[in-house]
Each structure stands twice: as structure tokens, then as C-alpha cells.
N, C-alpha and C positions, 0 to 999 in steps of 0.2 A: 504494500500500500504506500502511496506517495504521502510523505510527511512534511517535506520542506521544498516548496517550489520557488524558483527564481524567475522574476518577471523583468524583462527590459521594458522600461516605461519612458515615454516622451510626450504624454498628454494627447497623442493622436487617437483617432477613433479606434484604430486597430490595437493600439496598446491598451486602451481602456477595455476593449473586449477580452484581450489576453489577461488583464488583471481580474476581470469578473470571473473568467474561467478558472484561474488559479485560486481565487477566493472560494468558489464552489467546491473545488477539490479539497481545500483546507478545511472547510466546514464539514464535509463528509468524513474526512479522515482524522479530524482533530488536530490537523497540522498547522503550519505557518507558511507565510509568503514573504519572501525577501524581494523588495522592489528596488531596482537600481535605475537611477536616472543619470545618464552620461552627458556631461558637458563636453562639447567638441571644441577644442582650441584650434583655430584656423590661422590666426595671424598675431603678430605682436611678439615682443621679446619675452624671455622667461619671467622677468619680474612683473611685467604687465599682466601676463597670463596668470601668474600666481595670485596677484591681487584680485583679478577678475573672478577667478574660480572661488576664492575664499569668500568674497562679497556675495557673489551670485548664489553659492551653495547655502549660505546663511539665510538669505531672503527666500530662496526657493524651497527650503525644507518645510517651513510652515505652510506655504502655499500648496505644496504637494500633499501634505497630510490632510489639509482641508479638502482638496480635490478628491483624494482617495476615499475619505469618509463620506463624501457625497455619492460616490459610486457604490460603496459598501460601508454602511454605518458601523459595522463591527471591525473595520480596518484597524482601529487603534489597538484592538486586542490580539490581532493575528499577524500584523505587518511589521517587518523590520525594513527601514528605509535607509538607503545610502545614496548620496550624490557624489559622483566622482568624475574624472575626466579621462579622455582617451578615445580610442576607436571602439564603438559600441560592441561589435562582435568579439573583439579581443577581451574587452572588459568582462563580458558575460562568461566567456569560457574561463577566464582567470578567477572569477568569483567562485566557480565550482571547485577550483583547486584550493582557494583560500578558505572556503567554508565546506568541509567535507560532509556536513549533514545535508547539503542540497542534493536532492535525488531526482530533480526534474526541472526542466527549463520551459517556460512558456513565453513565446514572443509573437508579436503581431506581424503580419505580412503586408508590406506596402509595395505595390507595383510601381516601379520606376522606369521600366523600359530598358532597352539595351544600353543606350548612352548613359543614363543615370546610374546603372549598375557599374558600367565601366569607370565613370568618374568618381562615384561615391562608394562603390562596393555594395554588397548585399549583406546586411546583418544576418538574415536567416541562413544564407549560404555559409557565412563564416562560422556561425554557431553550429550548424549541422555538421560541418567538416571537422570542427575541433572539440565538440563536446563528447564526454564519455558517460553521460547520463541521458535518459530519454528526453526528447525535445518535442514539444507540441507547437505547431505553427498555426495561429488562429487568424482566419481571414475575416 
């Protein structure tokens, strides 16, 4: 039985559906959900990026908790939230390594087309290629 699901979350419709799915699993199994929101640093020096990440993550944490509670009122009881930075696919795969209790990943699927995948990559492809736990892709 799945006890600890990891959800990649970015406030999109598909990530909200993925979060709902993971919460349903957690309710059925008495488990928990780890929600990871990834800030992507695209430009600026290391100092500027560090300041941006620190400020943004402080502000975003409370906003995200409020948003997650609107989707699932019991989120406060079942959710562990982390805001981090990096490449979303890599971050999710590394979360499983860092938190060995995670036994399942849930991600939303977003269609970007060939050019979008080439430029930005595909989080679901990265996770499916690198994960050693079951992965559910929610559309």
C-alpha cells in the first residue's frame, strides 16, 4: 500500500489534479503527501538568485499552504511542503533519494509540443526515466 506520495506542484490545473489524486491515496491508506514546489532560476548571478529564492520561498510557503487547503481542507494534517530550486525533474527524482519513505510519485502532465519539450524538457519524461518508485502521471 502506498504510504508516502511525492507531488510536483506548480499551481497549474494538472498539478492540482495530481495533488487531489495523491490526497485521495493518502486518505485511503492513512498516508502522507510531500508537495514540492520548484523555483527555476533562469538568469542572474549566484547572489541575486540566492536572495530571490530565499525571499520568494518565504512568501510562497504561506500562499501555497492556503492554496492546498482550498483544494483539500485536510492538507494541513497530511502534507509536508518544500520549496526548492533547480530542474523540476531532477529535483523530484532526488527527493526520493533524500526521503527514502517516499514510495510513489504523482505528477501532472502538460502538453508542450515538440519544440517546448526540446527547449524546456519534459518533467514527466525525466521522472519516468530516473525514478525507482512507481510514478503516476495525471492528465
